[in-house]
C-alpha positions in Angstrom: 10.0 16.0 20.3 11.5 13.1 18.3 9.1 11.9 15.7 9.2 9.0 13.2 7.7 9.5 9.8 6.4 6.6 7.7 5.3 7.1 4.1 2.9 4.4 3.1 3.0 4.3 -0.6 0.8 2.3 -2.9 2.9 1.1 -5.9 2.8 2.9 -9.2 0.8 2.0 -12.3 0.6 -1.7 -13.3 1.3 -3.1 -16.7 -2.1 -3.9 -18.2 -3.0 -7.6 -18.8 -4.8 -6.3 -22.0 -1.3 -5.9 -23.5 -0.5 -9.6 -23.1 -1.2 -11.7 -26.2 -0.3 -15.1 -24.7 0.7 -16.3 -21.2 2.0 -19.8 -21.4 2.7 -20.5 -17.8 1.7 -22.9 -15.0 1.8 -20.2 -12.4 -1.2 -20.0 -10.0 -3.4 -16.9 -10.2 -1.9 -15.6 -7.0 1.7 -15.9 -8.4 0.6 -14.2 -11.6 -0.7 -11.4 -9.4 2.5 -11.1 -7.5 4.5 -11.0 -10.7 2.6 -8.1 -12.3 5.1 -5.4 -13.2 4.9 -1.7 -13.7 3.9 -0.2 -17.0 6.1 2.3 -18.8 3.9 5.0 -17.4 4.2 3.4 -14.0 8.0 3.5 -14.1 7.9 7.2 -15.1 5.5 8.0 -12.3 7.5 6.1 -9.7 10.6 8.1 -10.7 8.8 11.4 -10.5 7.5 10.6 -7.1 10.9 9.6 -5.7 12.2 13.0 -6.9 9.6 15.0 -4.9 11.1 17.3 -2.3 9.2 15.5 0.4 11.5 12.4 -0.1 14.9 14.1 0.0 16.0 12.6 3.2 14.7 9.0 3.3 16.6 6.8 5.7 15.2 3.4 5.0 13.0 1.7 2.4 10.7 -1.4 2.8 8.6 -3.1 0.2 6.3 -6.1 -0.2 7.7 -8.8 -2.3 5.4 -8.1 -5.3 7.4 -7.1 -8.4 5.5 -3.9 -8.9 6.2 -2.7 -5.4 9.9 -3.4 -5.6 10.0 -1.7 -9.0 8.4 1.4 -7.4 10.8 1.2 -4.4 13.9 1.1 -6.5 13.8 4.8 -7.4 13.9 5.8 -3.7 16.9 3.4 -3.2 18.8 5.0 -6.1 18.1 8.6 -5.0 19.0 8.0 -1.3 21.8 5.4 -1.9 20.0 2.8 0.2 19.4 -1.0 0.2 15.9 -2.5 0.0 14.2 -4.4 2.9 11.6 -6.8 1.5 8.9 -8.1 3.8 6.0 -10.3 2.7 3.9 -8.9 5.6 3.4 -5.8 3.4 1.9 -7.9 0.6 -1.5 -7.2 -0.9 -4.5 -9.2 0.4 -4.7 -12.7 -1.0 -8.3 -12.6 -2.2 -8.5 -16.3 -2.8 -11.0 -17.7 -5.3 -14.1 -15.6 -5.4 -17.2 -16.5 -7.4 -18.1 -13.0 -8.6 -21.6 -14.1 -9.7 -22.3 -15.6 -6.3 -20.5 -12.8 -4.3 -20.7 -9.7 -6.6 -19.9 -7.2 -3.8 -17.5 -9.5 -1.9 -14.5 -7.0 -2.0 -16.7 -4.1 -0.7 -18.1 -6.3 2.1 -14.6 -7.2 3.3 -14.2 -3.5 4.3 -17.2 -3.8 6.7 -16.8 -7.4 7.8 -13.4 -8.0 9.3 -13.6 -11.8 9.3 -15.1 -12.3 5.8 -12.9 -14.4 3.4 -12.8 -17.2 0.9 -11.4 -20.5 2.1 -8.2 -20.0 0.2 -7.9 -16.3 0.9 -7.4 -13.7 3.6 -9.8 -11.6 5.7 -9.4 -7.9 6.7 -8.4 -9.2 10.1 -5.7 -11.4 8.6 -4.2 -8.6 6.6 -4.4 -6.0 9.3 -2.7 -8.3 11.8 0.4 -8.9 9.6 0.5 -5.3 8.4 0.3 -3.9 11.9 2.9 -6.3 13.2 5.3 -5.3 10.4 4.5 -1.6 10.8 5.4 -1.4 14.5 8.5 -3.6 14.0 9.7 -1.1 11.4 8.9 1.9 13.7 10.7 0.4 16.7 13.7 -0.5 14.6 14.0 3.0 13.1 13.1 5.5 15.7 13.4 9.1 14.6 13.9 8.2 10.9 12.0 8.9 7.7 10.8 5.6 6.2 9.2 4.6 3.0 7.0 1.5 2.9 5.8 0.5 -0.6 2.7 -1.7 -0.4 -0.8 -2.0 -1.9 -4.2 -0.3 -1.8 -6.2 -2.7 0.2 -3.4 -3.7 2.5 -2.6 0.0 3.3 -6.4 0.7 3.8 -6.7 -2.1 6.3 -3.6 -0.9 8.2 -4.9 2.7 8.3 -8.3 1.5 9.6 -6.4 0.8 12.9 -6.6 4.6 13.5 -8.9 5.9 10.8 -12.7 5.5 10.6 -14.1 4.1 7.3 -16.9 6.3 6.2 -17.6 4.9 2.8 -16.4 2.1 0.4 -17.8 1.7 -3.1 -17.6 -1.0 -5.8 -15.3 1.2 -7.8 -12.9 1.3 -4.8 -13.7 4.8 -3.8 -12.7 5.0 -0.1 -13.5 7.6 2.4 -11.3 7.6 5.5 -11.3 9.9 8.5 -8.6 10.5 11.1 -9.3 12.6 14.2 -12.6 13.9 12.7 -10.7 15.0 9.5 -11.4 13.3 6.2 -8.0 12.4 4.8 -9.2 10.9 1.5 -12.5 10.6 -0.3 -11.8 9.2 -3.8 -10.3 6.2 -5.7 -6.7 5.6 -4.8 -4.1 6.7 -7.4 -1.0 5.0 -8.7 1.1 5.8 -6.8 -0.8 7.0 -3.6 1.0 8.3 -0.5 0.0 8.5 3.1 2.2 10.3 5.6 2.0 8.9 9.2 3.7 10.9 11.9 4.5 8.9 15.1 5.5 10.3 18.5 8.3 8.9 20.7 5.8 6.8 22.7 4.4 5.3 19.5 1.3 7.5 19.5 0.0 8.4 16.1 0.2 12.2 15.9 -1.1 12.7 12.4 -2.1 10.9 9.2 -2.4 12.8 5.9 -2.8 12.0 2.3 -0.1 13.7 0.1 -0.8 14.8 -3.4 1.7 16.1 -5.9 0.9 18.5 -8.8 3.1 16.7 -11.3 1.3 13.3 -10.5 -2.3 14.3 -11.2 
């Protein structure tokens, strides 16, 4: 049976804003978020991940247009001599302007309420719609291939919830997801984090698994 494999990868470790002394810019908060780069450790972890045996035969690489995602993706490009495909539909959720005092558990509630959002932000439904559209477009354009998509924690979670049952979501972002009565993850996502999705020739989801690597503990 011809299968297509997609590796959904959360980007590597971000550069901490605590390391910034001054930030003299007129950028919006959303643009500042999109510009966040990888830390030195994040660069190292992204390189280690790309060299894992699992990724020896990658055929195509996609990324959101966030800096940290493209910086994570570049190591897979170099190893496999590929070009990058950038698609904004794989971007992280735009949270909008959230009054944390008024809505202290807003981000947790978004996992249970598909339509909840701020006026200038996105809902789970919004993110899932664009992620799902892009996901199947990638699958249908790359049948039988091994594909890397570098995206973000919440965006990947909402995509996976098409096929996985959300069992728990906590304020510290611990997520518990189940696929076909099998818990695939029950912890806080790592930087990077990898989910392997195996798809049949008729676009049926055959398996979803969370991959962990000993040298990235």
